[in-house]
C-alpha positions as CSV (number, residue, x, y, z in Angstrom):
1,M,135.9,10.2,124.9
2,N,137.2,13.8,124.8
3,I,136.4,16.2,127.7
4,K,134.5,18.5,125.4
5,D,132.1,15.6,124.6
6,I,130.6,15.5,128.1
7,F,129.3,19.1,127.9
8,T,125.9,19.8,126.4
9,R,127.1,23.1,124.9
10,D,129.9,23.7,122.5
11,L,133.0,24.7,124.5
12,F,134.3,26.6,121.5
13,R,131.4,28.8,120.8
14,P,131.9,32.5,121.0
15,I,131.1,33.8,124.4
16,N,130.5,37.5,125.2
17,G,133.0,38.1,128.1
18,V,131.8,41.6,128.9
19,V,128.1,42.5,129.2
20,K,127.3,45.9,127.8
21,A,124.1,47.8,128.2
22,D,123.9,48.9,124.6
23,Q,124.5,45.4,123.0
24,H,121.2,44.2,121.6
25,D,122.2,41.7,118.9
26,E,119.7,38.9,118.7
27,E,122.4,36.2,119.2
28,I,123.8,38.0,122.2
29,V,120.5,38.6,123.8
30,W,119.6,34.9,123.4
31,Q,122.9,33.7,124.8
32,E,122.6,36.1,127.8
33,L,119.2,34.8,128.7
34,D,119.8,31.2,127.9
35,E,123.1,30.8,129.7
36,Y,122.3,33.1,132.7
37,V,122.7,31.1,136.0
38,V,120.5,32.0,138.9
39,T,122.7,31.3,142.0
40,R,121.3,31.3,145.5
41,E,122.6,34.8,146.0
42,L,120.9,36.0,142.8
43,D,117.8,34.2,143.7
44,K,117.6,36.4,146.9
45,H,118.2,39.6,144.9
46,F,115.4,38.8,142.4
47,R,113.1,38.0,145.3
48,K,113.9,41.3,147.0
49,F,113.5,43.4,143.9
50,F,110.2,41.8,142.9
51,D,108.8,42.0,146.4
52,A,109.4,45.8,146.3
53,Y,108.1,46.1,142.7
54,L,104.9,44.1,143.3
55,A,104.3,46.1,146.5
56,A,104.1,49.3,144.4
57,I,101.7,47.5,141.9
58,D,99.5,46.2,144.7
59,N,99.4,49.5,146.7
60,P,99.1,52.2,144.0
61,N,97.5,54.8,146.5
62,D,100.1,54.4,149.3
63,P,102.4,57.4,149.0
64,V,105.1,55.8,151.3
65,I,105.5,52.7,149.0
66,A,105.2,54.8,145.9
67,S,108.1,56.9,147.0
68,R,110.4,53.8,147.4
69,M,110.9,53.2,143.7
70,G,114.7,53.5,143.7
71,V,117.0,50.5,143.6
72,W,120.7,50.8,144.3
73,V,122.8,47.8,143.0
74,S,126.4,47.8,144.3
75,G,129.3,45.5,143.8
76,F,132.9,45.5,142.9
77,F,134.2,45.4,139.3
78,G,133.3,42.0,137.8
79,S,130.7,41.1,140.4
80,G,127.9,41.0,137.8
81,K,125.9,44.0,138.7
82,S,125.7,45.2,135.0
83,H,124.7,41.7,133.9
84,F,122.1,41.5,136.7
85,I,120.3,44.8,135.6
86,K,120.5,43.8,132.0
87,I,118.7,40.5,132.8
88,L,116.3,42.4,134.9
89,S,115.5,44.7,131.9
90,Y,114.7,41.7,129.8
91,L,112.4,40.3,132.4
92,L,110.6,43.6,133.2
93,N,109.3,44.1,129.6
94,N,109.3,40.2,129.0
95,H,111.5,40.7,126.0
96,L,110.8,38.4,123.1
97,A,114.3,36.8,122.2
98,H,115.1,35.2,118.9
99,N,117.7,32.6,118.2
100,P,119.0,33.3,114.7
101,A,120.6,29.9,114.5
102,T,117.4,27.9,115.1
103,A,114.7,30.5,114.4
104,Q,113.3,29.8,117.9
105,S,111.6,32.6,119.9
106,K,111.0,32.7,123.6
107,H,109.9,35.4,126.1
108,A,112.4,36.3,128.8
109,V,110.3,34.9,131.6
110,Q,110.2,31.5,129.8
111,F,114.0,31.1,130.2
112,F,113.6,31.3,133.9
113,E,111.0,28.5,134.3
114,T,114.0,26.1,134.4
115,K,116.3,28.5,136.3
116,I,114.2,29.2,139.5
117,D,113.1,26.4,141.7
118,D,110.9,28.5,144.0
119,A,107.4,28.4,142.4
120,M,106.3,31.4,144.5
121,L,109.2,33.5,143.2
122,L,108.5,32.4,139.6
123,A,104.8,33.2,140.0
124,D,105.7,36.7,141.3
125,I,108.0,37.4,138.3
126,K,105.3,36.3,135.9
127,R,102.8,38.5,137.7
128,A,105.1,41.4,137.6
129,V,105.7,41.2,133.8
130,T,102.1,40.7,132.8
131,G,101.6,44.5,132.6
132,K,103.0,46.7,130.0
133,T,106.4,48.2,131.1
134,D,108.8,50.3,129.1
135,V,112.4,49.6,130.0
136,I,115.3,52.1,129.3
137,L,118.7,50.5,129.9
138,F,121.7,52.7,129.4
139,N,125.3,53.4,130.5
140,I,125.1,56.9,132.0
141,D,128.6,57.9,131.0
142,S,128.1,57.1,127.4
143,K,125.0,59.2,127.2
144,A,126.2,62.2,129.1
145,D,127.5,65.5,127.6
146,N,130.5,67.0,129.4
147,K,128.9,70.4,128.9
148,E,125.8,69.7,131.0
149,G,127.3,70.5,134.5
150,K,125.3,70.0,137.6
151,D,122.2,69.0,135.6
152,A,124.1,66.3,133.7
153,I,122.0,63.4,135.2
154,L,118.7,65.2,134.3
155,A,119.9,65.8,130.8
156,V,120.7,62.1,130.3
157,F,117.3,61.0,131.7
158,V,115.6,63.5,129.3
159,R,117.7,62.2,126.4
160,V,117.0,58.5,126.9
161,F,113.3,59.2,127.6
162,N,113.0,61.1,124.3
163,E,114.9,58.4,122.4
164,M,112.6,55.7,123.8
165,Q,109.7,57.5,122.2
166,G,111.4,58.0,118.9
167,F,112.1,61.7,119.5
168,S,115.4,63.6,119.1
169,G,117.8,62.7,121.9
170,D,120.4,65.4,121.1
171,A,118.1,68.4,120.8
172,P,115.5,68.6,123.5
173,H,113.6,71.5,121.8
174,I,113.3,69.4,118.7
175,A,111.9,66.5,120.8
176,W,109.4,69.1,122.3
177,V,108.2,70.0,118.8
178,E,107.9,66.3,117.9
179,R,105.9,65.7,121.1
180,Y,103.6,68.6,120.4
181,L,102.9,67.3,116.9
182,Q,102.3,63.8,118.2
183,N,99.8,65.0,120.8
184,K,98.0,66.8,118.0
185,G,98.0,63.7,115.8
186,L,100.1,65.6,113.2
187,L,103.6,64.0,113.5
188,E,103.2,61.5,110.6
189,K,101.8,64.3,108.4
190,F,104.8,66.4,109.2
191,H,107.1,63.5,108.4
192,D,105.5,63.1,105.0
193,T,105.4,66.8,104.3
194,F,109.1,67.3,105.3
195,K,110.1,64.5,102.9
196,E,108.0,66.0,100.1
197,I,109.7,69.4,100.5
198,S,113.3,68.3,101.3
199,G,113.5,64.9,99.6
200,S,115.0,63.6,102.8
201,D,113.8,61.5,105.8
202,W,113.1,63.5,108.9
203,H,114.9,61.2,111.3
204,K,118.1,61.4,109.3
205,E,118.1,65.2,109.0
206,R,116.6,66.5,112.3
207,D,120.0,66.8,114.0
208,A,121.0,69.2,111.2
209,Y,118.1,71.4,112.1
210,L,120.1,74.7,111.7
211,L,121.1,73.7,108.2
212,M,117.5,72.5,107.3
213,R,115.7,75.4,109.0
214,D,113.9,76.6,105.9
215,E,112.6,73.1,105.0
216,I,111.6,72.5,108.6
217,I,109.6,75.7,108.8
218,A,107.9,75.2,105.5
219,A,106.9,71.6,106.5
220,L,105.7,72.8,109.9
221,S,103.8,75.7,108.5
222,R,101.9,73.5,106.1
223,T,101.3,70.8,108.8
224,I,99.9,73.1,111.5
225,D,98.3,75.4,109.0
226,K,99.9,78.6,110.2
227,S,101.8,81.3,108.4
228,A,105.5,80.9,107.6
229,E,106.3,84.0,109.7
230,A,104.4,82.8,112.8
231,T,105.8,79.3,112.4
232,A,109.4,80.6,112.1
233,K,109.0,82.6,115.3
234,W,107.5,79.7,117.2
235,F,110.3,77.2,116.0
236,D,113.2,79.7,116.7
237,E,111.9,80.6,120.2
238,A,111.6,76.9,121.0
239,E,115.4,76.6,120.8
240,E,116.1,79.9,122.6
241,K,113.6,79.5,125.4
242,F,113.2,75.8,125.9
243,K,114.1,74.7,129.4
244,I,113.1,71.7,131.5
245,N,113.6,71.2,135.2
246,I,113.3,68.0,137.2
247,E,109.7,68.5,138.1
248,G,108.8,69.3,134.5
249,F,110.6,66.0,133.4
250,A,108.6,64.0,136.0
251,K,105.4,65.6,134.7
252,L,106.4,64.6,131.1
253,V,106.8,61.0,132.3
254,K,103.5,61.1,134.1
255,E,101.7,62.5,131.0
256,Y,103.3,59.7,128.9
257,L,102.2,57.0,131.4
258,D,98.7,58.4,131.7
259,G,98.4,58.3,127.9
260,K,99.3,54.6,128.0
261,G,96.9,53.6,130.7
262,P,96.7,53.4,134.5
263,Q,98.7,50.1,134.7
264,H,101.5,51.2,132.4
265,R,105.0,51.5,134.0
266,I,108.5,52.7,133.1
267,V,111.9,51.7,134.5
268,F,115.1,53.6,134.0
269,L,118.1,51.3,134.6
270,A,121.3,53.4,134.7
271,D,124.6,51.6,134.8
272,E,127.7,52.9,136.6
273,V,126.0,55.9,138.2
274,G,128.3,55.7,141.2
275,Q,131.4,56.2,139.1
276,F,129.7,59.1,137.2
277,I,128.8,60.9,140.3
278,G,132.1,60.5,142.1
279,Q,132.2,63.1,144.9
280,D,130.2,65.7,143.0
281,T,127.5,66.7,145.5
282,N,125.5,68.5,142.7
283,L,125.2,65.3,140.7
284,M,124.1,63.4,143.8
285,L,121.4,66.0,144.5
286,N,120.4,65.8,140.9
287,L,119.8,62.1,141.2
288,Q,118.1,62.4,144.5
289,T,115.6,65.0,143.2
290,I,114.9,63.1,140.0
291,T,114.1,59.9,142.0
292,E,112.0,61.9,144.5
293,D,109.9,63.7,141.9
294,L,109.4,60.6,139.7
295,G,108.1,58.7,142.8
296,R,105.9,61.5,144.0
297,I,104.4,62.7,140.7
298,C,104.1,59.3,138.9
299,G,102.8,57.4,142.0
300,G,105.2,54.5,141.9
301,R,104.8,53.8,138.2
302,A,108.3,55.1,137.3
303,W,111.3,53.3,138.8
304,V,115.0,54.1,138.9
305,V,117.6,51.4,139.1
306,V,121.2,52.3,139.3
307,T,124.5,50.5,139.7
308,S,127.6,51.5,141.5
309,Q,130.9,50.0,142.6
310,E,130.2,51.4,146.1
311,D,127.0,51.1,148.2
312,I,125.0,54.2,148.7
313,D,126.2,54.8,152.3
314,A,129.8,54.7,151.1
315,V,129.1,57.2,148.3
316,L,127.3,59.5,150.8
317,G,130.1,59.0,153.4
318,E,132.3,61.3,151.3
319,V,130.0,64.2,152.1
320,R,130.8,66.3,155.1
321,G,129.4,69.2,157.1
322,S,126.2,71.0,156.1
323,K,126.1,69.3,152.7
324,A,125.3,66.0,154.5
325,N,121.8,67.3,155.3
326,D,121.1,67.7,151.6
327,F,121.1,63.9,151.2
328,S,118.7,63.0,154.0
329,K,116.0,61.8,151.5
330,I,118.1,59.8,149.0
331,Q,118.7,56.9,151.3
332,G,114.8,56.6,151.7
333,R,114.3,56.8,148.0
334,F,116.7,54.0,147.3
335,S,115.4,51.7,150.0
336,T,115.9,48.6,148.0
337,R,119.7,47.9,147.9
338,L,121.4,44.9,146.3
339,F,125.0,44.3,147.1
340,R,127.3,41.7,145.5
341,F,130.9,40.9,146.3
342,V,132.7,37.8,144.9
343,A,136.2,36.9,145.9
344,D,137.8,34.0,144.0
345,N,141.2,32.3,144.6
346,Q,142.7,29.9,142.1
347,F,145.6,28.4,143.9
348,N,146.6,26.1,141.1
349,P,144.8,24.4,138.3
350,W,143.4,21.8,140.7
351,I,142.5,23.7,143.9
352,S,140.3,26.9,144.1
353,M,138.1,28.7,146.6
354,T,135.2,30.9,145.9
355,N,133.7,33.4,148.4
356,N,130.3,35.1,148.0
357,F,129.0,37.9,150.2
358,Q,125.7,39.5,150.1
359,Y,123.7,42.0,152.2
360,D,119.9,42.5,152.1
361,S,119.0,46.0,153.3
362,I,115.4,45.2,153.8
363,S,115.7,42.0,155.9
364,G,119.1,43.1,157.4
365,V,120.6,39.8,156.6
366,L,124.3,39.4,155.8
367,G,125.3,36.2,154.1
368,W,128.6,34.5,153.3
369,Q,129.2,31.3,151.3
370,S,132.7,29.8,151.0
371,R,133.3,26.9,148.6
372,F,136.5,24.9,148.4
373,R,137.1,22.7,145.3
374,W,139.8,20.1,144.9
375,I,140.0,18.4,141.5
376,I,141.8,15.1,142.5
377,K,141.9,14.2,138.9
378,P,139.7,15.1,136.0
379,G,136.2,13.9,136.8
380,N,136.9,13.3,140.5
381,D,136.1,16.4,142.6
382,L,136.0,17.1,146.3
383,Y,133.9,20.1,147.6
384,F,133.6,21.7,151.0
385,V,130.9,24.4,151.4
386,Y,130.5,26.7,154.4
387,N,127.5,29.0,154.8
388,H,127.0,31.6,157.4
389,N,124.2,34.1,157.9
390,W,124.0,37.1,160.3
391,Q,121.0,39.2,161.3
392,E,121.6,42.9,161.7
393,N,120.8,44.1,165.3
394,K,120.3,47.8,165.0
395,L,119.6,48.2,168.7
396,F,123.1,47.2,169.6
397,D,124.7,48.1,166.2
398,R,126.0,44.7,165.5
399,F,125.3,41.4,163.6
400,D,124.1,38.3,165.3
401,T,124.5,34.8,163.9
402,L,121.4,33.4,162.4
403,D,122.7,30.1,161.2
404,R,125.8,28.4,159.9
405,R,126.5,25.1,158.3
406,I,129.1,23.1,156.4
407,A,128.6,20.5,153.7
408,S,130.8,18.3,151.6
409,K,130.3,16.6,148.3
410,I,132.4,14.1,146.3
411,I,132.0,13.6,142.6
412,Y,133.4,10.4,141.3
413,T,133.6,9.4,137.6
414,H,134.1,5.8,136.6
415,R,135.0,5.3,132.9
416,F,134.5,1.9,131.3
């Protein structure tokens, strides 16, 4: 028997080595969900997130809970934070995955029925995904325009929110016109009229709005039943005068959610925000105010989840002097913090050590698991596992041991 024959999966199948937010091929999505392994550490992260998420669902009128709708996921490069939020995005909207090889279909939560042993946690996840949730997952750097300055983060949130609704992402004033027509029930009529006049599809031509100005105005004039002169003035002024601030964006999100029903939610998942912000205090303030206004205006129905290679305290630690007071609120907004750190050592092909560290900001528990593996010969393995948990003691500014234990395991294979 060959080694490859003892595995249930084909060892030579193509494996996506790097998880990217913008990869949505059916085969990749299925593989990501099907082969995702929920470790003990990830189990705790899922538990902490869904505890906070369900608290907002169960207490819609509590302003304190509603304001705590920011999640900061930190971990070093390769720790799996991008993979974690992508899996979270599948779960939150209970994505229906398709396997093109077998024509099989499964909802995201169904994959986790065999991955999570805790029936209570699985029940919480299923309860959280029963409602309708719009999920917007994006890499913030790939969506940003280097011309947008201190409002760069706001511009990205506006762009992805518009794109999610099918509106223009590159031209906010065009998206504003589209939203106006949709609210009036005239958007489809405009699409048909524009195609009749120009011979082109609106979605393919809207970014060339300067070149197609005459056709756009003619189609708008006929759609809204106004004179060409009045329509031209309205359209041109939309580009010149259109401005949106953070409060206006939060109100747009609330208006969208209200139109979908009182139980409807939206989650923005922004990858690599920490790197994008760097030490730019204006960008950090931009993120703080976006999170604050979404929580206050949307009443806990709009969530912001971000990833960073540094935890939030480390990012804020770069700020000095009077500017430090500007960030007094952001730590409260991102009250749910998930930290991952993995340190692996492969001493040789037969001996390895894996270390996993995690910190839970809500319970104040710091955990460490160290696992030593010695492959005596193929099929015969010796394991030593050490677990240590500490409880944060804020009164004395230290960590006290909660528990520690060591275990060993021997795997022996007899061939006959």
